[in-house]
C-alpha angles and dihedrals in degrees: 000000000000106000099175143001126211126185148076120334104233099172139014122195134172095276106015148028130215114227119191113219119179092337096314121107114219119200106220121188112217143165121268092253090054093046090047090059092057128087125203107249092019127116119250140176114207126184108225143202115206120212118196119197132168091263104027150026112213132187121209116196133211135178094216137035094236093063091047091050091050090048089058094041093053091055092059086075116089111253096022115109132173095277093053091044090053091047089053092052090046091057101033123042114225094261092048091048093049090048093049091050096043093047094044091241099164090165091065090051092053089064086077112093108246096025113105129182094275096051091044091054091047090051091051095047095047100038109030092090092046097059137054122224092257143322111295109259095358114161108238114236093008107105114184108260119250118253115020094018093053092045093050092047089052090048092051091050087051089054091057104265119132116258092241093052092046093050092047093050093047092046091050092051092046090050089058096038113018092178096054115138120228097263096050090041090054093048093049093045091049090050090052093046098040102089093044100048 
């Protein structure tokens, strides 16, 4: 299973990007917000979910683990496949989706093309107990940037910090210094997290 791809973005289309890894170009389907964060010729690391069918093998890409986890969770509901799960994440950011599910807000879910009242109610019933209303301390509207931000968040989680705390610290540092490289971003985030660990 391919869990992530890292390399140069060689093409960006409406629904996918092509990322070259060790000389091989991988077509990765992604949401418009994810594709909007990429730059042709730039370096990216995308977390991926690989779907294998009789007639195809498809990669779906995400900039953060929470979106990838929700992508998998949505598909546990009968009638929701990868396309509908991606459409849901394209319309609702992870925090908004978690909140809609946790608060049984079926109306918010029906804003997604392809999700009618019946499917929305099924999503709420089956998933409301499996999600929390949002990451603790997450900064609304401040997704962690692809690339250095995602790498530093992953490193902080590996060091034992919670994902929510790591994302908040990285987002705060990027808000002050959007051009920070990964090493300075990691130092600043560790400084911010240190006293609260």
